[in-house]
Structures are given as structure tokens and as C-alpha cells.
MIMIKOL-900709 format. One line per 5 residues: number of its first residue (from 1); their letters; for each residue z, x, y of N, C-alpha, C, O. Coordinates in pm, 1 decimal, m for minus. Layout:
<torses>
NUM> a> Z X Y Z X Y Z X Y Z X Y | ...;
</torses>
This chain:
<torses>
1> mpafa> m495.3 2045.2 m854.6 m368.2 1988.8 m813.6 m361.8 1845.1 m864.5 m452.8 1766.8 m837.2 | m256.2 1808.5 m937.9 m248.1 1672.9 m990.7 m226.9 1570.8 m880.2 m181.2 1604.8 m771.1 | m260.9 1443.9 m909.2 m250.7 1338.0 m810.2 m108.8 1314.6 m764.5 m87.0 1259.8 m656.4 | m13.7 1353.9 m842.7 125.4 1329.3 m806.1 193.6 1458.9 m766.1 311.2 1479.7 m796.0 | 119.6 1546.5 m698.2 172.1 1677.1 m658.2 291.8 1664.4 m565.8 386.7 1741.9 m577.7;
6> aasla> 290.1 1568.9 m474.3 401.8 1553.8 m380.7 530.4 1523.0 m455.5 637.5 1569.7 m416.6 | 521.0 1444.9 m562.7 640.4 1412.2 m639.2 698.2 1538.0 m703.5 820.1 1554.4 m709.3 | 611.7 1626.3 m751.6 663.2 1748.0 m811.7 717.4 1843.1 m705.6 801.1 1928.1 m735.8 | 670.4 1829.5 m581.1 724.4 1910.2 m471.7 862.0 1862.3 m427.8 936.5 1935.5 m362.7 | 894.8 1739.3 m463.8 1021.7 1679.5 m422.2 1132.4 1720.7 m518.9 1197.3 1635.9 m580.2;
11> rspar> 1152.9 1850.6 m531.7 1252.3 1901.0 m626.6 1394.2 1880.8 m578.2 1487.4 1880.3 m658.7 | 1412.3 1864.5 m450.8 1546.0 1842.9 m397.4 1552.6 1705.2 m332.8 1451.0 1653.1 m286.7 | 1671.5 1646.2 m329.2 1684.6 1515.9 m263.3 1643.2 1520.9 m116.2 1586.3 1424.4 m65.0 | 1670.7 1631.2 m48.3 1633.0 1642.1 93.3 1482.0 1641.7 109.0 1428.6 1576.9 199.0 | 1414.3 1712.6 22.9 1268.0 1716.5 29.8 1208.4 1579.9 m2.7 1114.2 1535.7 63.1;
16> aalla> 1262.9 1513.5 m103.6 1216.0 1379.4 m138.6 1237.8 1284.0 m21.4 1151.8 1201.3 8.8 | 1352.8 1295.9 44.2 1382.4 1209.4 159.4 1283.1 1232.8 271.9 1237.4 1137.6 335.2 | 1249.1 1358.8 297.4 1151.0 1389.6 402.6 1012.7 1335.4 367.4 943.1 1282.3 454.0 | 973.0 1348.3 242.1 844.4 1293.4 199.3 843.9 1142.0 212.8 745.8 1084.1 259.6 | 952.6 1077.4 172.3 961.0 931.6 182.9 956.9 888.5 329.0 889.1 791.6 363.1;
21> lggsl> 1028.2 958.7 414.4 1027.2 924.6 557.0 886.1 941.6 614.7 838.4 855.7 688.8 | 821.0 1050.4 581.1 683.9 1072.1 628.8 588.8 964.5 579.0 504.8 916.0 654.7 | 601.2 926.7 452.3 517.1 821.3 397.0 543.3 687.0 462.4 450.1 611.7 490.5 | 671.0 656.9 486.8 702.7 528.4 550.6 651.4 524.9 694.1 608.7 419.9 742.1 | 655.1 638.3 762.6 600.3 643.9 898.6 448.4 627.1 897.8 392.5 564.8 988.0;
26> avaas> 382.2 681.9 797.3 237.1 664.0 785.7 202.5 516.8 762.3 106.1 465.9 819.5 | 280.2 448.9 679.1 257.0 306.1 655.9 282.8 227.7 784.4 207.1 136.6 817.8 | 390.1 263.0 856.9 421.0 194.7 983.1 308.0 212.6 1084.4 271.0 117.8 1153.7 | 253.5 333.0 1092.8 141.9 357.5 1185.9 19.0 277.0 1143.6 m51.1 221.1 1228.0 | m6.9 271.2 1012.4 m124.1 197.8 964.5 m110.9 47.2 986.5 m211.2 m23.8 992.4;
31> aqiqv> 11.9 m1.1 998.7 35.7 m143.6 1024.1 m12.9 m184.5 1162.6 m43.7 m301.3 1186.5 | m19.3 m88.9 1252.5 m57.3 m119.8 1390.7 m207.9 m114.9 1412.1 m256.2 m153.0 1518.7 | m282.7 m68.6 1312.5 m428.5 m68.3 1318.4 m472.7 m197.8 1251.8 m475.8 m207.9 1129.2 | m506.7 m296.5 1333.7 m526.1 m428.3 1276.8 m636.9 m508.3 1343.9 m673.9 m486.2 1459.2 | m687.1 m602.1 1265.3 m776.0 m705.9 1313.8 m690.4 m832.2 1311.3 m646.9 m874.1 1204.0;
36> plhpv> m665.3 m893.3 1426.0 m575.1 m1008.4 1427.1 m639.6 m1133.8 1368.1 m723.5 m1197.6 1431.6 | m600.2 m1166.8 1249.4 m641.6 m1290.5 1183.7 m516.5 m1377.3 1170.5 m404.2 m1327.4 1178.3 | m536.8 m1506.6 1150.5 m422.6 m1595.5 1135.1 m426.8 m1657.3 996.9 m533.9 m1702.7 956.6 | m320.6 m1662.4 922.8 m183.7 m1625.8 958.1 m145.5 m1483.5 918.8 m33.0 m1440.3 943.6 | m239.8 m1409.7 856.9 m210.9 m1273.6 809.6 m310.2 m1178.1 875.4 m431.1 m1193.7 858.1;
41> pmtlq> m260.8 m1078.8 950.8 m354.8 m983.7 1012.0 m412.1 m887.5 907.8 m348.1 m858.6 806.8 | m531.2 m839.5 933.4 m591.9 m737.5 848.3 m552.9 m601.6 905.5 m580.8 m571.8 1021.6 | m487.9 m519.4 822.8 m443.5 m387.0 867.5 m492.2 m280.7 769.6 m554.9 m311.3 668.2 | m462.3 m157.2 801.7 m491.5 m47.3 709.8 m375.0 m18.3 615.4 m380.4 76.5 537.2 | m269.2 m100.2 622.8 m150.3 m74.9 542.5 m179.5 m60.6 393.9 m132.8 34.2 330.7;
46> slvvl> m256.2 m153.4 337.3 m274.6 m148.9 192.3 m338.2 m17.4 149.0 m302.3 36.7 44.4 | m430.5 34.1 226.3 m491.4 162.8 194.4 m386.8 273.5 193.4 m380.8 352.4 99.1 | m305.0 279.8 296.8 m204.0 386.0 306.3 m97.2 367.8 198.7 m51.4 466.1 140.5 | m57.4 245.0 171.8 40.1 217.4 65.6 m7.4 276.2 m66.0 68.7 343.1 m135.9 | m132.5 251.5 m99.6 m185.5 297.4 m228.0 m208.4 448.1 m230.4 m191.2 511.3 m334.6;
51> lvgaa> m246.5 505.8 m118.1 m260.8 651.5 m112.3 m125.5 720.4 m124.7 m114.3 823.9 m190.4 | m22.5 663.8 m62.1 113.1 718.0 m76.8 153.7 712.5 m223.9 204.8 810.3 m278.4 | 130.6 597.9 m287.7 164.1 586.7 m429.2 90.4 688.1 m514.3 150.6 753.3 m599.6 | m40.6 702.0 m491.8 m120.8 796.0 m570.6 m76.4 939.9 m548.7 m72.7 1018.7 m643.2 | m42.7 974.6 m425.2 m3.6 1112.0 m394.5 139.0 1143.8 m438.3 167.2 1255.9 m480.4;
56> ygwrl> 229.1 1045.9 m428.8 371.5 1070.2 m453.5 414.1 1042.9 m597.0 519.8 1090.0 m639.2 | 335.0 968.5 m672.7 379.2 928.4 m805.5 455.9 797.9 m797.6 489.9 751.8 m688.7 | 483.3 738.1 m912.8 537.5 602.8 m913.4 678.9 595.0 m858.4 710.9 500.5 m786.2 | 763.6 690.2 m890.0 902.8 681.8 m843.7 913.5 700.8 m692.7 967.1 615.1 m622.4 | 863.0 811.6 m644.0 873.6 840.2 m500.9 784.7 746.0 m420.5 821.1 708.6 m309.0;
61> ggatl> 670.4 707.2 m473.5 583.9 611.2 m404.1 652.6 477.0 m387.4 653.9 420.8 m277.9 | 709.6 425.2 m495.0 782.0 298.3 m486.5 902.7 308.5 m394.5 929.4 217.5 m316.1 | 975.9 419.7 m404.3 1092.8 438.6 m318.4 1052.6 448.7 m171.9 1124.5 400.3 m84.5 | 940.0 510.4 m144.5 892.1 522.7 m6.6 863.4 385.9 52.3 897.3 359.8 167.7 | 801.6 298.6 m25.0 772.7 164.9 26.7 898.0 79.7 34.9 906.9 m7.7 121.2;
66> alyla> 995.3 102.8 m52.6 1124.3 33.7 m38.9 1192.9 78.2 90.0 1254.8 m2.9 158.9 | 1181.9 207.0 122.6 1236.9 257.9 248.6 1167.5 191.4 367.1 1232.8 152.5 463.8 | 1037.2 178.7 359.7 960.9 113.0 466.6 1011.6 m29.4 489.9 1033.5 m70.3 603.9 | 1030.1 m104.3 381.5 1081.1 m241.3 395.6 1222.1 m241.7 453.3 1255.0 m326.1 536.7 | 1305.4 m148.1 409.4 1442.6 m139.4 461.5 1441.6 m108.2 611.3 1522.2 m162.2 687.0;
71> eglag> 1350.2 m21.3 653.2 1337.9 9.7 796.5 1305.0 m116.8 875.6 1364.7 m143.2 979.9 | 1209.6 m194.5 824.9 1171.6 m318.0 892.5 1283.6 m420.0 892.8 1307.4 m485.7 994.2 | 1352.6 m434.2 781.1 1464.4 m528.0 774.0 1577.4 m487.9 867.8 1647.8 m573.3 921.7 | 1594.3 m357.5 886.7 1700.5 m307.5 975.4 1666.6 m325.9 1122.8 1750.0 m299.2 1209.3 | 1545.3 m371.2 1151.9 1508.1 m397.4 1289.9 1414.3 m296.9 1352.4 1377.3 m311.5 1468.9;
76> lpvfa> 1374.7 m194.8 1277.6 1276.6 m100.8 1331.8 1140.2 m169.4 1333.7 1103.8 m234.0 1235.5 | 1064.9 m157.6 1440.4 937.5 m231.5 1454.3 822.7 m166.2 1377.3 727.6 m115.4 1436.7 | 832.9 m168.5 1244.8 735.3 m99.2 1160.9 629.0 m190.9 1101.6 527.9 m143.1 1050.1 | 650.8 m322.6 1108.3 553.7 m415.7 1052.1 440.2 m438.4 1151.9 450.7 m398.9 1268.1 | 333.1 m501.1 1107.3 215.8 m526.2 1192.4 258.3 m593.4 1323.0 344.9 m680.9 1324.1;
81> gfnag> 196.2 m551.2 1431.7 229.3 m605.9 1562.4 366.9 m564.4 1610.7 426.5 m631.4 1695.1 | 417.5 m454.0 1557.3 550.7 m402.3 1590.7 660.7 m504.2 1562.5 762.0 m507.8 1632.5 | 640.7 m586.9 1460.2 742.2 m683.2 1419.4 846.0 m616.3 1332.1 823.5 m509.0 1276.1 | 961.3 m682.6 1321.6 1070.9 m631.2 1239.8 1162.8 m746.9 1204.3 1148.9 m857.8 1255.9 | 1255.8 m718.9 1116.3 1360.1 m813.7 1081.8 1325.2 m903.0 964.3 1211.8 m904.1 916.3;
86> paall> 1425.8 m978.8 918.4 1407.3 m1066.9 802.9 1299.9 m1174.0 823.6 1236.1 m1216.9 727.5 | 1279.7 m1216.9 947.6 1179.0 m1320.5 973.4 1040.2 m1275.6 929.3 959.6 m1358.0 886.0 | 1011.5 m1146.9 939.7 880.8 m1096.4 897.0 861.9 m1114.0 746.6 750.8 m1141.3 701.0 | 969.7 m1098.7 669.1 958.5 m1116.5 524.3 959.9 m1263.3 483.7 916.5 m1297.6 373.8 | 1008.7 m1348.8 570.5 1009.7 m1491.8 540.7 885.3 m1562.8 592.8 859.9 m1678.2 558.3;
91> gptgg> 808.0 m1493.4 676.0 686.4 m1551.2 732.6 566.8 m1531.8 641.5 582.2 m1492.3 525.9 | 448.0 m1559.1 692.5 326.0 m1555.2 611.4 294.2 m1418.9 550.1 228.4 m1412.5 446.2 | 339.1 m1311.3 611.4 307.6 m1177.7 558.6 411.2 m1126.1 459.0 392.4 m1019.6 400.2 | 519.8 m1200.0 439.3 630.1 m1152.4 356.1 591.1 m1112.6 215.2 633.9 m1008.0 166.3 | 511.3 m1193.8 149.8 471.2 m1161.2 13.2 386.1 m1036.0 5.6 399.5 m956.4 m87.4;
96> fllgf> 298.4 m1018.4 103.5 215.6 m897.7 106.8 304.7 m775.0 123.3 287.4 m674.8 54.0 | 400.8 m784.1 216.1 492.7 m672.6 239.0 571.9 m639.9 112.6 584.1 m523.2 75.5 | 624.9 m741.2 47.3 701.9 m717.9 m75.8 614.3 m662.5 m187.3 662.2 m588.2 m273.0 | 486.5 m698.2 m186.8 394.4 m646.8 m287.5 363.8 m498.6 m272.5 311.0 m436.1 m364.5 | 396.8 m442.3 m156.9 370.5 m299.6 m136.1 447.1 m211.2 m234.3 393.8 m110.6 m281.0;
101> vpaaa> 570.5 m247.4 m265.8 651.9 m162.5 m354.0 590.9 m153.1 m493.2 566.2 m42.1 m540.3 | 565.4 m266.0 m561.9 503.8 m251.2 m694.3 361.2 m196.1 m689.3 317.7 m130.1 m783.6 | 288.4 m222.0 m581.4 151.6 m169.3 m571.2 153.3 m16.8 m560.1 74.5 51.1 m626.0 | 242.1 36.9 m477.5 253.4 182.9 m464.8 299.9 244.2 m596.6 249.5 348.1 m639.2 | 397.2 178.3 m660.9 446.0 229.1 m789.2 334.2 227.4 m894.6 320.3 321.9 m972.2;
106> lagwl> 255.2 120.1 m896.6 144.0 112.3 m991.7 40.9 221.0 m964.3 m4.9 287.4 m1057.3 | 3.8 240.0 m837.9 m93.3 344.8 m804.3 m40.5 481.5 m846.7 m114.7 563.4 m900.9 | 87.0 505.5 m822.1 147.1 632.3 m863.1 149.8 650.1 m1013.4 121.8 758.4 m1064.8 | 183.9 542.7 m1083.8 189.6 547.1 m1229.3 51.6 574.7 m1287.8 36.7 655.5 m1379.5 | m49.8 506.1 m1233.2 m186.4 528.2 m1280.8 m235.9 668.6 m1245.8 m304.0 732.2 m1326.2;
111> aergw> m202.1 716.7 m1126.8 m242.2 852.3 m1087.3 m178.5 956.1 m1179.3 m242.7 1053.9 m1217.6 | m52.8 934.3 m1214.1 15.4 1027.0 m1305.0 m51.2 1030.3 m1442.3 m37.9 1128.5 m1515.3 | m121.5 925.6 m1477.2 m189.7 917.4 m1605.8 m337.2 953.2 m1595.6 m413.7 928.7 m1688.9 | m377.4 1010.9 m1483.4 m512.0 1064.4 m1470.7 m615.6 973.4 m1408.9 m731.8 1012.6 m1398.8 | m578.5 852.7 m1366.8 m676.4 760.7 m1311.0 m737.8 813.5 m1182.5 m850.8 777.1 m1150.0;
116> argla> m668.4 896.9 m1109.3 m719.4 947.1 m981.3 m808.0 1069.2 m998.5 m852.0 1126.8 m899.0 | m835.0 1109.8 m1119.7 m914.5 1231.5 m1141.3 m1064.1 1208.8 m1126.8 m1138.5 1303.5 m1101.4 | m1108.4 1087.6 m1142.3 m1251.3 1058.1 m1131.6 m1276.5 948.5 m1030.8 m1184.7 876.7 m991.0 | m1400.5 936.1 m989.9 m1434.7 835.6 m890.1 m1410.8 694.1 m941.3 m1352.3 612.1 m870.7 | m1455.3 664.5 m1063.3 m1438.3 529.1 m1117.9 m1290.5 497.7 m1137.9 m1246.0 387.5 m1105.6;
121> gsaam> m1215.2 591.3 m1189.7 m1071.9 569.4 m1210.6 m998.0 549.4 m1080.0 m909.1 464.9 m1070.4 | m1034.7 627.2 m979.6 m971.9 611.9 m847.6 m1002.0 474.6 m789.5 m912.7 407.1 m738.2 | m1126.1 434.2 m797.6 m1163.3 302.5 m745.5 m1089.9 192.7 m820.9 m1040.8 97.9 m759.6 | m1081.7 204.2 m953.4 m1010.7 104.0 m1033.0 m861.8 102.1 m997.7 m802.1 m5.0 m986.7 | m802.5 218.7 m980.0 m661.8 228.4 m941.7 m637.3 157.5 m808.9 m541.2 81.8 m795.4;
126> lllgh> m723.9 181.9 m711.3 m708.8 120.1 m579.9 m733.6 m30.5 m586.1 m665.3 m106.8 m517.7 | m828.9 m74.0 m666.1 m853.6 m218.2 m683.0 m734.1 m287.5 m747.6 m694.4 m395.9 m704.7 | m676.6 m225.4 m850.3 m559.4 m284.8 m914.9 m440.5 m291.0 m819.6 m366.2 m389.2 m818.6 | m422.8 m187.2 m740.4 m315.1 m188.2 m641.7 m333.2 m300.3 m540.8 m237.8 m370.4 m506.8 | m456.1 m317.1 m493.1 m484.0 m427.7 m400.7 m459.1 m562.7 m468.6 m408.7 m655.6 m405.5;
131> avifa> m493.9 m573.4 m595.5 m471.5 m699.0 m667.5 m322.6 m734.0 m671.6 m286.0 m850.9 m659.2 | m237.7 m634.4 m688.8 m92.3 m657.8 m688.9 m47.8 m709.2 m552.0 29.7 m804.3 m542.8 | m97.3 m645.7 m446.7 m60.6 m688.4 m310.7 m108.2 m831.5 m285.4 m33.4 m913.8 m232.6 | m232.9 m860.9 m323.4 m285.0 m996.4 m302.9 m208.4 m1098.8 m386.1 m179.8 m1208.1 m337.2 | m175.0 m1066.1 m509.6 m102.5 m1161.4 m594.6 31.1 m1198.0 m531.6 66.3 m1315.7 m523.7;
136> agiaw> 105.6 m1097.3 m486.6 235.3 m1124.0 m423.8 216.8 m1198.9 m292.2 290.6 m1292.9 m262.9 | 119.1 m1157.5 m214.1 96.0 m1219.7 m84.1 51.7 m1364.1 m94.0 102.9 m1450.5 m22.9 | m42.9 m1390.0 m181.7 m94.7 m1525.9 m197.4 12.4 m1616.6 m258.0 25.2 m1732.7 m218.8 | 88.8 m1564.2 m352.7 195.6 m1645.2 m413.2 294.9 m1691.5 m306.7 333.4 m1808.4 m304.6 | 336.5 m1600.6 m218.8 431.6 m1639.3 m113.7 365.1 m1728.0 m8.5 421.7 m1829.6 31.9;
141> latlv> 246.6 m1690.3 35.3 177.5 m1768.6 137.1 152.5 m1911.4 88.3 158.9 m2005.8 167.0 | 124.3 m1927.3 m40.1 100.5 m2060.4 m96.2 223.8 m2149.5 m85.2 210.6 m2271.3 m73.0 | 342.8 m2091.1 m89.4 463.7 m2172.5 m73.3 475.0 m2225.2 69.1 542.5 m2325.3 93.0 | 409.6 m2158.9 163.2 416.5 m2199.7 303.5 303.7 m2294.3 344.5 324.5 m2386.9 422.9 | 183.4 m2269.9 290.2 66.3 m2346.3 337.5 m13.6 m2411.2 224.9 m114.4 m2476.7 251.5;
146> glpta> 28.7 m2394.7 100.7 m46.7 m2447.9 m13.1 m147.4 m2345.7 m64.2 m195.9 m2261.1 11.0 | m177.7 m2354.9 m192.6 m265.0 m2254.8 m255.7 m406.6 m2251.1 m198.4 m456.0 m2141.9 m170.4 | m474.5 m2364.3 m179.4 m611.5 m2354.1 m125.9 m616.6 m2284.4 10.6 m704.1 m2201.1 34.5 | m524.0 m2317.9 99.0 m521.4 m2254.2 231.0 m482.7 m2107.5 219.0 m536.6 m2022.8 290.3 | m389.4 m2077.2 129.1 m348.0 m1937.6 108.8 m465.8 m1851.9 63.6 m483.8 m1740.2 112.2;
151> vaagl> m544.7 m1902.9 m27.5 m662.1 m1828.7 m75.5 m765.7 m1817.2 36.1 m823.9 m1710.7 56.9 | m788.3 m1926.7 107.3 m888.7 m1926.6 214.1 m849.6 m1836.7 330.5 m936.3 m1774.1 391.5 | m720.8 m1829.3 362.5 m677.2 m1751.8 479.6 m620.5 m1614.8 444.0 m622.4 m1524.2 527.3 | m569.8 m1598.1 320.9 m502.3 m1473.6 285.7 m573.5 m1387.6 184.5 m526.9 m1278.4 152.2 | m687.1 m1435.2 133.1 m760.9 m1355.5 34.8 m907.4 m1340.1 72.8 m955.3 m1228.2 91.2;
156> lpflp> m977.9 m1450.1 84.5 m1123.4 m1443.5 103.6 m1167.1 m1359.1 223.6 m1260.7 m1280.3 209.8 | m1103.5 m1372.0 340.8 m1148.9 m1289.1 453.6 m1122.4 m1139.5 433.6 m1180.1 m1055.7 502.9 | m1034.7 m1107.0 338.3 m994.1 m967.9 318.7 m1076.7 m895.2 212.9 m1065.3 m773.3 199.9 | m1157.7 m965.5 138.6 m1232.5 m901.3 30.5 m1332.1 m796.2 79.5 m1337.4 m688.2 20.7 | m1411.7 m822.0 184.4 m1500.5 m714.6 231.5 m1422.5 m591.5 279.4 m1461.8 m478.3 251.2;
161> gtavk> m1313.5 m613.4 350.9 m1231.4 m501.2 397.1 m1169.5 m424.5 282.1 m1154.7 m302.5 288.3 | m1133.2 m496.6 177.1 m1077.0 m430.9 58.7 m1180.8 m340.4 m6.2 m1148.4 m230.0 m50.1 | m1304.3 m386.0 m12.5 m1411.4 m302.1 m69.4 m1427.0 m174.0 12.8 m1443.6 m65.5 m43.0 | m1421.6 m186.8 145.0 m1431.8 m68.8 232.1 m1311.6 22.6 210.6 m1327.3 144.6 203.9 | m1190.9 m35.1 199.7 m1069.8 46.3 179.2 m1073.6 119.6 45.5 m1029.2 234.0 36.2;
166> valgt> m1126.0 54.9 m57.2 m1136.7 120.7 m187.8 m1232.5 239.5 m178.5 m1203.3 347.5 m229.8 | m1345.9 219.3 m113.6 m1442.1 329.6 m97.2 m1382.5 441.3 m12.4 m1394.5 558.9 m46.7 | m1318.4 404.6 97.9 m1256.1 503.9 184.8 m1142.7 576.1 113.2 m1129.6 698.0 124.1 | m1060.9 501.4 40.0 m950.2 562.4 m33.4 m998.5 659.9 m138.4 m941.5 767.9 m154.0 | m1102.9 623.0 m210.4 m1159.2 713.7 m310.5 m1212.9 839.6 m244.1 m1194.0 949.9 m295.3;
171> allra> m1279.8 823.5 m130.2 m1331.6 939.8 m57.6 m1217.3 1027.7 m7.1 m1226.2 1150.3 m13.5 | m1111.0 966.6 42.5 m997.0 1045.3 91.1 m927.3 1119.0 m23.1 m887.5 1234.4 m7.1 | m912.4 1053.8 m136.8 m853.5 1121.5 m252.3 m940.8 1238.3 m296.7 m890.2 1344.2 m333.7 | m1071.8 1218.0 m292.5 m1164.8 1327.6 m327.8 m1154.8 1441.1 m227.0 m1150.5 1557.9 m265.6 | m1150.9 1407.8 m97.2 m1141.4 1510.4 6.8 m1011.5 1589.0 m5.0 m1007.6 1707.9 26.9;
176> aglvr> m905.8 1523.5 m50.3 m776.4 1591.3 m67.4 m773.2 1674.8 m195.3 m675.2 1744.0 m222.8 | m880.4 1667.8 m272.5 m885.6 1746.6 m395.2 m819.0 1678.4 m512.6 m796.1 1741.6 m615.7 | m787.6 1551.3 m499.2 m721.7 1479.9 m607.0 m820.5 1411.7 m701.2 m783.5 1371.3 m811.4 | m947.1 1398.5 m657.9 m1050.1 1335.9 m740.0 m1159.9 1438.6 m763.5 m1208.6 1502.4 m670.1 | m1197.1 1453.0 m887.4 m1306.1 1544.0 m921.5 m1426.0 1462.2 m966.6 m1410.5 1354.7 m1024.5;
181> tar> m1543.1 1512.4 m940.2 m1664.3 1445.2 m989.0 m1722.0 1527.9 m1102.1 m1698.2 1648.3 m1111.5 | m1798.0 1461.8 m1187.6 m1864.1 1532.6 m1296.6 m1969.4 1626.5 m1240.6 m2039.8 1593.3 m1145.2 | m1979.2 1741.4 m1299.8 m2078.8 1839.3 m1254.1 m2175.4 1869.2 m1364.0 m2267.1 1949.3 m1345.5;
</torses>
């Protein structure tokens, strides 16, 4: 089964909408699993964002995360700590949240090109996706607190967790049958 099987299952707009809604709900649930750090909490969101992208492909993955952001902007409490509204995107986590869309699209695009077929490719795909999220997050956070503080508070504490998420994500992709190992 290819890494973007869900995208090929989305043959109808209704089916695509249901997949996007399910993916956005999974991201919302993962936002509530957190380690409270200041000014950016550590959550499982980035892992789920990238798995949605890898499973759905670049178009549906990116659209799913755009739906997630729209839900939060509309006032649904889908962001970390059950936050919602424009203030969440203007606060310290805004750049990370906005980075979810291109990160999911990148993971989907790479998965469609076979990166999710092997362990090394899957790990690289997940690392690149995290890099997109960090780049967007740190860029925005730096406008609020300066670059040194943004790196110290929004990147460095998250690196060990990112390594765990990459390993876990690769294992989950393998368990789902999307990653094959050499035999």
C-alpha cells in the first residue's frame, strides 16, 4: 500500500472532506497531549501533522492542516491547552501552527515520491517536516522575543523530543505497512 493511500481513497469530495475532518480532529487531540513549557508547549502535534501528511499525500495533507487552522481561527478549541481564535496565531505558537500546513504538504509530497518506503527515508522525511515547523515557529517567535531567546526557548528544549517523535513516527509508519525494511 503506498504512503499516500488515503489520498487515492479520497475519490469523492465527501470522502476527502471526511478524511480531512478526521485528520484535523487527530491533530486537535494531539495538541492536548503536552508538556507545559514557556512560551511554547511541547505537544504531539508535530508528529501527527507529519503522519497525516505522509498518509494523505501533499494535497489532502496540506488541506487537512489548513482546515485545522480554520477550525481554530473560527473559535473551536483545537489548539494546545484548548485555545482558539486569532490570538493563538498572533502569540508565541503562531509560527509553529502556520508551519503545520507546509510541513504536512512536504511530508505528503516526499511520501508520494517513495521517501516513506524505507526506514532512513521515513526518518529523513519526518526530520525535514520538523525542520519546516521549527523554521516557521522560530521565525515568528523571534519577532516577539528576539532570535537568541526564540532559539533557546522554541528550539533547543524540543530537540530530544523531536528525535523521539521521528523514531516513533517511523515505527508507526512501519506498523501501518507504509515502511518496508530490507530483507
